[in-house]
C-alpha positions as CSV (number, residue, x, y, z in Angstrom):
1,M,35.1,38.5,27.9
2,P,32.3,35.9,28.4
3,T,31.9,32.9,26.3
4,V,28.9,32.5,24.0
5,P,27.2,30.0,26.4
6,E,27.9,32.3,29.4
7,L,26.4,35.2,27.5
8,V,23.2,33.2,26.8
9,I,22.9,32.2,30.4
10,E,23.6,35.7,31.7
11,R,20.8,37.1,29.5
12,A,18.4,34.4,30.9
13,W,19.5,35.4,34.5
14,Q,18.9,39.1,33.7
15,E,15.4,38.2,32.4
16,G,14.5,36.5,35.7
17,I,14.9,32.9,34.4
18,R,16.1,30.4,37.0
19,H,15.4,27.2,35.1
20,F,15.9,26.0,31.5
21,F,14.6,22.8,30.0
22,G,15.1,20.2,27.3
23,L,17.8,17.7,26.2
24,P,21.4,18.4,25.6
25,S,24.0,17.0,23.2
26,S,27.7,16.3,23.7
27,G,28.7,19.6,22.1
28,V,28.1,23.2,22.8
29,L,25.0,22.6,24.9
30,L,27.0,20.9,27.6
31,H,28.9,24.2,27.9
32,L,25.5,25.9,28.2
33,L,24.6,23.5,31.1
34,D,27.8,24.2,32.9
35,A,27.4,28.0,32.4
36,G,23.9,27.6,34.0
37,R,25.3,25.6,36.9
38,R,27.9,28.3,37.7
39,R,25.4,31.1,37.4
40,G,22.5,29.5,39.3
41,V,20.2,28.9,36.3
42,E,19.3,25.3,36.8
43,F,19.0,22.9,33.9
44,V,15.9,20.5,33.9
45,S,16.2,17.6,31.6
46,T,12.8,16.5,30.3
47,A,11.7,13.2,28.8
48,H,10.9,14.8,25.4
49,E,12.0,18.1,23.8
50,S,8.5,19.2,23.0
51,A,7.6,19.0,26.7
52,G,10.8,20.9,27.5
53,V,9.6,23.8,25.2
54,I,6.2,23.9,26.8
55,A,7.6,23.8,30.4
56,A,10.1,26.5,29.5
57,A,7.4,28.7,28.0
58,Y,5.2,28.6,31.0
59,N,8.2,29.0,33.3
60,G,9.2,32.1,31.4
61,Y,5.7,33.5,31.4
62,F,5.5,33.4,35.1
63,A,8.9,34.9,35.5
64,G,7.8,37.8,33.3
65,S,10.0,36.9,30.3
66,A,10.5,34.3,27.7
67,G,11.5,30.8,28.8
68,L,14.6,29.0,27.6
69,A,14.6,25.5,26.0
70,I,17.4,23.5,24.4
71,G,17.7,20.7,21.9
72,I,20.2,19.0,19.7
73,Q,20.4,19.5,15.9
74,G,18.3,17.6,13.5
75,P,15.9,15.2,15.3
76,G,16.1,17.2,18.6
77,A,15.1,20.3,16.7
78,G,12.3,18.5,15.0
79,N,11.0,17.3,18.4
80,M,11.2,20.9,19.7
81,V,9.0,22.1,16.8
82,G,6.0,20.2,18.2
83,G,6.2,22.2,21.5
84,A,6.9,25.4,19.6
85,V,3.7,24.9,17.5
86,N,1.7,24.4,20.8
87,M,3.2,27.6,22.2
88,Q,2.5,29.6,19.1
89,F,-1.2,28.7,19.5
90,E,-1.2,29.3,23.2
91,R,0.8,32.6,22.8
92,K,3.5,31.7,25.4
93,P,7.1,33.0,25.1
94,V,10.0,30.7,24.7
95,V,13.5,30.9,23.1
96,C,14.3,27.5,21.5
97,V,18.1,27.1,21.4
98,C,19.1,24.4,18.9
99,E,22.6,23.3,18.4
100,C,23.7,23.4,14.8
101,P,26.9,22.6,12.8
102,A,29.7,25.1,12.6
103,A,29.6,27.3,9.5
104,A,32.5,25.3,7.9
105,D,30.8,22.0,8.6
106,F,27.4,22.6,7.0
107,G,26.5,19.7,4.7
108,D,28.9,17.3,6.5
109,W,26.7,16.2,9.4
110,G,24.3,13.3,9.3
111,Q,22.0,14.9,11.8
112,Q,21.9,18.2,10.0
113,A,18.5,19.7,9.2
114,D,17.1,22.9,8.0
115,H,16.1,24.3,11.4
116,P,14.8,27.6,10.1
117,G,12.8,25.7,7.5
118,L,11.3,23.6,10.3
119,F,10.6,26.5,12.7
120,H,9.7,29.2,10.2
121,P,5.9,28.5,9.9
122,T,5.4,28.8,13.7
123,A,8.3,30.9,15.0
124,T,8.2,34.7,15.5
125,A,11.8,34.8,14.3
126,C,14.7,32.5,13.4
127,L,18.1,33.8,14.5
128,R,21.7,32.4,14.6
129,M,24.4,33.1,17.1
130,E,27.7,34.6,15.9
131,P,30.5,35.7,18.4
132,Q,30.7,39.3,17.1
133,S,26.9,39.9,17.7
134,A,26.0,37.3,20.3
135,A,24.8,39.7,23.0
136,Q,22.5,41.6,20.6
137,T,21.2,38.4,19.1
138,V,20.2,36.7,22.3
139,Y,18.8,40.0,23.6
140,D,16.6,40.3,20.5
141,A,15.5,36.6,20.8
142,F,14.1,37.3,24.3
143,R,12.5,40.6,23.2
144,L,10.9,39.1,20.1
145,S,9.6,36.0,22.0
146,A,8.0,38.1,24.8
147,G,6.7,40.8,22.5
148,S,3.2,42.1,21.8
149,R,2.2,38.6,20.6
150,C,4.2,36.0,22.6
151,G,5.5,33.0,20.8
152,P,8.6,30.8,20.1
153,V,11.8,32.1,18.7
154,L,14.5,29.8,17.2
155,L,18.1,30.6,18.2
156,E,20.6,28.4,16.5
157,L,23.9,27.9,18.4
158,P,26.8,26.5,16.3
159,R,28.5,23.6,18.0
160,D,32.0,25.1,17.8
161,L,31.1,28.1,20.1
162,G,31.3,26.3,23.4
163,T,34.4,28.1,24.5
164,C,34.4,31.0,22.1
165,Q,34.5,34.5,23.5
166,A,31.7,36.8,22.5
167,D,31.0,40.5,22.2
168,S,28.8,41.5,25.1
169,D,27.6,44.8,23.8
170,V,23.9,45.4,23.2
171,A,23.6,48.4,20.9
172,V,19.9,48.5,20.0
173,A,17.0,48.1,22.3
174,F,14.0,46.3,20.7
175,E,10.8,48.4,20.9
176,N,7.3,47.5,19.6
177,S,4.9,49.5,21.7
178,P,1.5,50.4,20.4
179,Q,1.1,53.8,18.8
180,E,-1.5,56.5,19.7
181,P,-4.8,55.9,17.9
182,D,-5.8,58.3,15.2
183,P,-8.3,60.8,16.7
184,T,-10.4,61.1,13.6
185,E,-10.7,57.3,13.3
186,L,-11.5,57.1,17.0
187,D,-14.3,59.7,16.7
188,A,-15.8,57.8,13.9
189,L,-15.7,54.5,15.8
190,G,-17.2,56.2,18.9
191,D,-20.0,57.6,16.9
192,R,-20.7,54.2,15.4
193,V,-20.6,52.4,18.7
194,S,-23.0,55.1,20.1
195,S,-25.6,54.0,17.5
196,F,-25.6,50.4,18.9
197,E,-28.7,50.0,21.1
198,R,-28.0,46.3,22.1
199,P,-24.2,46.0,22.0
200,V,-22.0,43.1,22.7
201,I,-18.3,43.7,23.7
202,I,-15.8,40.9,22.9
203,V,-12.7,41.5,25.1
204,G,-9.2,40.1,24.4
205,A,-6.1,39.7,26.5
206,D,-4.5,43.0,25.3
207,V,-6.7,44.7,27.8
208,R,-4.8,43.0,30.6
209,K,-1.5,43.5,28.9
210,E,-2.0,47.2,28.9
211,G,-3.2,47.2,32.5
212,L,-6.7,48.4,31.6
213,V,-8.8,45.8,33.4
214,S,-10.2,48.4,35.8
215,G,-11.1,50.6,32.8
216,L,-13.2,48.0,31.1
217,L,-16.1,47.9,33.6
218,P,-17.0,51.6,33.1
219,V,-17.2,51.0,29.4
220,A,-19.5,48.0,29.7
221,E,-21.7,49.8,32.1
222,S,-22.0,53.0,30.2
223,L,-22.7,51.1,26.9
224,Q,-24.9,48.7,28.9
225,A,-23.3,45.9,26.9
226,A,-23.2,42.1,27.3
227,V,-19.5,41.2,27.6
228,L,-17.8,38.1,26.2
229,V,-14.1,37.3,26.7
230,T,-11.8,35.4,24.4
231,M,-10.2,32.2,25.5
232,D,-6.9,33.9,26.5
233,A,-8.6,36.7,28.4
234,R,-10.5,34.8,31.2
235,G,-10.9,37.1,34.2
236,V,-10.2,40.3,32.4
237,F,-13.9,41.0,33.0
238,P,-15.2,39.5,36.2
239,E,-17.2,36.4,35.2
240,T,-19.6,36.8,38.1
241,H,-20.7,40.2,37.0
242,P,-24.3,40.4,35.7
243,R,-23.1,41.8,32.4
244,F,-20.8,38.8,31.7
245,G,-22.2,36.6,29.0
246,C,-19.8,33.8,28.2
247,V,-16.4,32.8,26.8
248,Y,-16.1,33.6,23.1
249,I,-14.8,30.5,21.3
250,G,-15.6,31.3,17.7
251,T,-16.5,27.8,16.9
252,A,-18.6,26.4,14.0
253,P,-21.2,24.5,16.2
254,P,-24.6,26.2,15.6
255,H,-25.7,26.1,19.2
256,A,-22.6,27.5,21.0
257,L,-23.7,29.9,23.7
258,Y,-21.7,32.9,22.3
259,R,-23.9,32.8,19.2
260,S,-27.0,33.5,21.3
261,F,-25.5,36.8,22.3
262,L,-24.2,37.8,18.9
263,E,-27.5,36.9,17.2
264,E,-29.4,39.3,19.5
265,A,-26.9,42.1,19.2
266,D,-27.3,45.0,16.9
267,G,-23.5,45.8,17.1
268,V,-20.3,44.3,18.3
269,L,-17.3,46.1,19.8
270,V,-14.0,44.1,19.9
271,V,-11.4,45.4,22.3
272,G,-7.9,44.0,22.4
273,A,-8.4,40.8,20.5
274,D,-7.5,39.6,17.0
275,G,-8.3,37.1,14.4
276,R,-6.2,34.3,15.8
277,M,-8.4,33.9,18.9
278,K,-11.2,32.1,17.2
279,E,-11.6,28.5,16.0
280,A,-13.6,29.2,12.8
281,R,-14.6,31.9,10.4
282,W,-16.7,34.8,11.7
283,D,-20.2,34.2,10.2
284,I,-22.4,36.6,12.2
285,D,-24.1,39.3,10.2
286,V,-23.9,42.3,12.6
287,P,-21.9,45.6,12.4
288,V,-18.5,45.3,14.1
289,C,-16.1,48.0,15.4
290,E,-12.6,46.8,16.5
291,L,-9.9,48.3,18.7
292,V,-6.7,46.5,17.8
293,T,-3.3,47.3,19.4
294,Q,-1.1,46.8,16.3
295,P,-2.0,47.4,12.6
296,E,-0.4,44.0,11.6
297,F,-2.8,42.0,13.7
298,P,-5.7,40.5,11.8
299,A,-9.2,41.6,12.8
300,L,-11.3,39.2,14.8
301,S,-14.4,39.5,12.5
302,G,-12.7,40.0,9.2
303,T,-15.8,41.9,8.0
304,G,-14.1,45.2,7.1
305,G,-15.9,47.2,9.7
306,L,-14.6,50.2,11.5
307,R,-11.2,49.6,13.1
308,V,-8.8,51.7,15.2
309,N,-5.2,50.7,15.7
310,G,-3.1,51.7,18.7
311,R,-3.2,52.0,22.5
312,L,-6.5,50.9,24.0
313,A,-6.5,53.4,26.9
314,P,-7.6,56.5,24.9
315,S,-10.3,54.5,23.2
316,L,-11.7,53.1,26.4
317,E,-11.7,56.5,28.0
318,R,-13.6,57.9,25.0
319,L,-16.2,55.1,25.0
320,A,-16.8,55.3,28.7
321,R,-18.3,58.8,28.2
322,H,-21.1,57.4,26.0
323,R,-24.4,56.7,27.6
324,N,-26.6,54.0,26.0
325,P,-30.3,54.6,27.0
326,V,-31.3,51.1,25.8
327,G,-28.7,48.5,26.2
328,F,-28.5,44.7,26.3
329,P,-30.8,44.0,29.3
330,V,-29.2,42.3,32.3
331,A,-32.2,40.1,32.6
332,R,-31.8,38.9,29.1
333,I,-28.1,38.1,29.7
334,A,-29.1,36.0,32.7
335,A,-31.8,34.3,30.7
336,L,-29.5,33.3,27.9
337,R,-27.0,31.9,30.4
338,A,-29.8,30.1,32.2
339,A,-31.1,28.5,29.0
340,A,-27.6,27.0,28.4
341,G,-27.4,25.7,32.0
342,P,-29.1,22.3,31.4
343,R,-26.3,21.4,28.9
344,F,-23.8,21.4,31.8
345,E,-25.9,19.7,34.5
346,R,-24.5,16.8,36.4
347,P,-25.6,13.4,35.0
348,P,-27.9,12.2,37.8
349,A,-26.9,8.5,37.5
350,A,-23.2,9.1,37.5
351,Q,-21.1,8.0,40.5
352,L,-18.4,10.5,39.7
353,A,-18.8,13.2,37.1
354,V,-16.6,16.0,35.7
355,Q,-19.1,18.4,37.2
356,D,-18.2,17.1,40.6
357,I,-14.5,17.5,40.0
358,I,-14.9,21.1,38.8
359,A,-17.2,22.1,41.7
360,I,-15.0,20.6,44.4
361,T,-11.8,22.0,42.9
362,R,-13.4,25.5,42.5
363,E,-14.4,25.3,46.2
364,Q,-10.9,24.4,47.4
365,L,-8.7,26.5,45.1
366,P,-8.4,30.1,46.1
367,P,-9.6,32.7,43.6
368,D,-6.0,33.7,42.7
369,G,-4.9,30.0,42.4
370,L,-3.8,28.8,39.0
371,L,-5.7,26.2,36.9
372,F,-4.0,24.5,33.9
373,A,-6.1,22.4,31.5
374,E,-5.9,21.0,28.0
375,T,-8.4,19.7,25.5
376,G,-11.0,17.2,26.4
377,V,-14.8,16.9,26.9
378,F,-14.4,18.9,30.1
379,Q,-12.9,22.0,28.3
380,S,-16.3,23.4,27.4
381,M,-17.5,22.6,30.9
382,L,-14.7,24.7,32.4
383,E,-15.6,27.6,30.1
384,Y,-19.1,27.6,31.6
385,L,-18.8,26.2,35.1
386,W,-15.5,27.8,36.2
387,P,-16.1,31.5,36.7
388,V,-12.8,33.4,36.6
389,T,-12.6,36.7,38.6
390,V,-8.9,37.2,38.8
391,P,-7.1,37.8,35.5
392,D,-4.2,35.5,34.5
393,T,-5.2,32.6,36.6
394,F,-7.0,30.3,34.1
395,F,-4.7,28.5,31.6
396,G,-6.9,26.2,29.6
397,S,-5.8,25.4,26.0
398,T,-7.1,28.1,23.7
399,V,-7.3,27.9,19.9
400,G,-4.9,25.0,19.6
401,R,-7.0,22.8,21.9
402,T,-3.6,21.2,22.7
403,M,-3.3,17.6,24.0
404,G,-0.4,17.0,26.3
405,L,-0.3,20.6,27.5
406,T,-1.1,20.3,31.2
407,I,1.8,18.3,32.6
408,P,4.7,20.4,31.2
409,A,2.8,23.7,31.7
410,L,2.2,22.8,35.3
411,L,5.8,21.8,35.7
412,G,7.2,25.0,34.4
413,A,4.8,27.2,36.4
414,S,5.4,25.3,39.6
415,L,9.1,25.8,39.4
416,A,8.7,29.5,38.6
417,C,6.3,30.2,41.5
418,P,6.5,27.2,44.0
419,D,4.5,29.0,46.7
420,R,1.4,29.8,44.6
421,P,-1.5,27.3,44.7
422,M,-2.1,25.6,41.4
423,I,-3.6,22.5,39.9
424,G,-3.6,20.7,36.5
425,F,-6.6,19.0,34.8
426,G,-5.7,16.4,32.2
427,T,-7.2,13.4,30.5
428,D,-6.0,9.8,30.2
429,G,-5.1,10.2,26.5
430,S,-3.2,13.5,27.1
431,T,-1.5,12.1,30.2
432,L,-0.2,9.1,28.3
433,M,1.6,11.5,26.0
434,R,3.6,13.0,28.9
435,L,4.1,10.1,31.4
436,G,7.8,10.6,31.3
437,E,7.5,14.1,32.6
438,L,6.0,12.9,35.9
439,E,9.5,11.6,36.7
440,V,10.7,15.2,36.3
441,F,8.1,16.4,38.9
442,A,9.6,13.9,41.4
443,R,13.2,14.7,40.5
444,M,12.7,18.5,40.8
445,G,10.5,18.4,43.8
446,A,7.7,20.3,42.0
447,V,4.5,20.1,44.1
448,A,1.0,20.5,42.6
449,P,-2.0,18.3,42.3
450,L,-2.6,16.7,38.8
451,V,-6.2,15.4,38.1
452,V,-6.5,12.8,35.4
453,V,-10.0,12.5,34.0
454,N,-9.9,8.8,33.2
455,D,-12.6,7.3,31.0
456,G,-10.4,4.7,29.2
457,A,-10.7,6.2,25.7
458,L,-10.0,9.2,23.5
459,G,-13.4,10.4,24.6
460,T,-13.7,13.7,22.7
461,I,-13.0,12.2,19.3
462,R,-15.0,9.1,20.1
463,A,-18.0,11.3,20.7
464,Q,-17.5,12.9,17.3
465,Q,-17.2,9.4,15.8
466,R,-20.6,8.5,17.3
467,F,-22.2,11.8,16.3
468,Q,-21.2,11.3,12.7
469,G,-22.7,7.8,12.6
470,L,-19.4,6.1,12.3
471,P,-18.7,2.7,13.9
472,D,-16.9,2.7,17.3
473,Y,-13.4,2.0,16.1
474,G,-9.8,2.6,17.1
475,L,-10.3,5.0,20.0
476,Q,-10.5,2.8,23.1
477,L,-7.6,2.9,25.5
478,T,-6.4,0.5,28.1
479,L,-7.7,1.6,31.5
480,V,-4.4,2.8,33.0
481,D,-3.8,3.0,36.7
482,F,-2.2,6.4,36.7
483,A,-1.9,6.4,40.5
484,R,0.3,3.3,40.4
485,V,2.4,4.8,37.7
486,A,2.8,8.0,39.8
487,R,3.9,6.0,42.9
488,A,6.4,4.1,40.8
489,L,7.9,7.4,39.7
490,G,8.2,8.7,43.3
491,L,5.0,10.8,43.4
492,N,1.8,10.4,45.4
493,G,-0.9,8.6,43.6
494,V,-4.6,7.9,44.4
495,V,-7.6,6.4,42.5
496,V,-11.0,8.0,43.3
497,D,-14.4,7.1,42.0
498,T,-16.8,9.2,44.2
499,P,-17.1,12.9,44.9
500,E,-16.3,12.3,48.5
501,D,-13.1,10.5,47.8
502,F,-12.0,13.1,45.3
503,A,-12.6,16.0,47.8
504,A,-10.6,14.2,50.4
505,A,-7.7,13.3,48.1
506,L,-7.5,16.9,46.8
507,E,-7.5,18.3,50.3
508,R,-4.6,16.1,51.2
509,A,-2.8,17.0,48.0
510,W,-2.6,20.7,48.9
511,G,-0.5,20.0,52.0
512,A,1.6,17.2,50.5
513,Q,5.4,17.5,50.1
514,T,5.3,15.7,46.8
515,A,3.1,16.2,43.7
516,T,-0.1,14.1,43.8
517,V,-1.7,12.4,40.8
518,I,-5.4,11.9,41.3
519,D,-6.7,9.2,38.9
520,A,-10.4,10.2,38.7
521,R,-12.5,7.3,37.4
522,I,-15.5,9.2,36.0
523,D,-18.6,7.6,34.5
524,P,-17.4,7.1,30.9
525,Q,-20.6,7.0,29.0
526,A,-22.1,10.1,30.7
527,Y,-18.9,11.9,30.0
528,R,-18.8,11.1,26.3
529,D,-22.6,11.7,25.9
530,S,-22.1,15.3,27.2
531,F,-19.7,16.4,24.5
532,M,-22.2,17.3,21.7
533,V,-24.4,19.2,24.0
534,T,-21.8,21.2,25.9
535,T,-20.0,22.3,22.7
536,G,-23.2,23.3,21.0
537,M,-23.2,20.8,18.3
538,V,-26.8,19.9,19.3
539,P,-29.3,22.0,21.2
C-alpha cells in the first residue's frame, strides 16, 4: 500500500502536475518532497509561501488541473493564506497542503494555529487527511479546487503520516455539472430579450468553460447587440469585432467606458458571468436578463430580473433564432470607443510611455501568446489598448487587482508550458514584493521576459492621493535598478528608457536562454497623470 505522501503525489501526477511549490518543514512535508522526487513531480522551493500558492495555481491551471502548494503549520499556513486570497479573487485552482500536528498532539505545539479558521473565508473547502480515507480526500481536494468556480482548497496533512500507509480507494466521483435549463423559464427570458431594441450582452468566462465561444457570435449578430466581456473572459468574444464594446469592469468611476454602453442600452443580457466579477455595486437602471450556470452563483446585476440557471448551450441556441430589426448600431459602438480613445493616447512629451510598451509588445507577441499582468496605472490601458482575439491568453488581475501577482504567475505558467511564448508586466512596487522569486526563475531555468514599469513610486495610489487633494506623502520609492538585481540573481537584466531600446531588448529576450528583466524607465509624471482619465474618474 502507498504511504499518505505517496498517495498525494500520485494524485498530482494523475492530474498532470509535474511541479509543486512552497516551503517544507522537517516533518511530513519532507516525505512529500521525497515522494515527488521518486515519482517525477519536481518540488520548487519559493522565497515566500504566498508566491508558492500563486505559482502553483497558475501551474495547475495550465496543466488543466489544480496546482499543488505546501507550507508548514502555523506561520507557514498564515503566509499561504495571502496567496490563497489572491487566487480566490483570480479564480485559479490550487490545493494548499499544510502540515498540522497529529491528532494526539493538538494543543501541545507552539506553532499550532487554527488552519481552517484562517482559510475558511477564502477557501472552497477545508479538508484533513486521515489514512483510512486519504485517497478519497485528496481526490476531492483536486475536484473541488478545479470545479465550476476555481479556487483554493486547504488540505491539512498531520505530521505523523510521513510513513503511514493509506487506503488508496476512491469510492465516489465528485460531480458538479450544470443542469438543463428550465424550458418555461428559458421561453420567458427569450421573449424578454426579444423586446430589447438596443441590447448589450455582458459575457463571462463560463462561455469558454462550456466550449461555446463559437456559439456566441451568432447570438450577438442576431440580436445586433453591443458586446462587453468580463475581466476573466478576455477573448471569448473577438475584441477586434465591430460589435465589441469594451471590458466590463463594474467600477464606481462615473466615466468608465462600460457605462456609456449600458446607459444607452434598453436591455442587458448577461451570459455566463456572476456577481463576483465586478468591482462595485450594479447601479444601472436598465432591464436585465441573466443566464447563470449554477443556481448558487450570485447574479451580476442583483436587480432581481429574469434569470435562467443551467447549461448555456440551449439558451444560446434559442437566442440565436431571434432577429432584432433595430439593434445597437455598429457605428455607435465605434463612436463610443472612439470618444474614449483620447484618454489612452500617448503623452506627446514622454520619452518612454506605457503606451509604447504595450504597442511594441503587442506587435512582437503572437496572438496566442500569454500576457500576465497585475494592478497598476497600466491595467486600464491594457483593457483598452490590448485587443484579445484568442481566449485564455490574457491574465491580468481581475477583481482583486492583485499586487505581486505577475512574477509567481509567470513562473508557474512557464514551468507548465515552457515552449509557449509569454510575457509578464509588473510595476516597481509589485516587483519589490516578489524579488526573491527571481532567484527561482534562475534556479529552475524558467525563461520568459518580465517588464517592470518603473516610475519610482506607488504610482496608482499616489494618483489617488493627488486626486483627493491630499499632500504627497509616504508613497515615493527608491528608484531600484531591477536590471542589476536580475543579473545578481543569474538572470538577464537591461534598463531601457526609449521605445527603440525597449523594442530591441524585448526582441533579444524572446531568443534568450535565461529569463530577462526589462527595467522600463517610463516618464513618471505622465504615467501618474493618466490614471484618473484612463479609469474614468474624470472625463
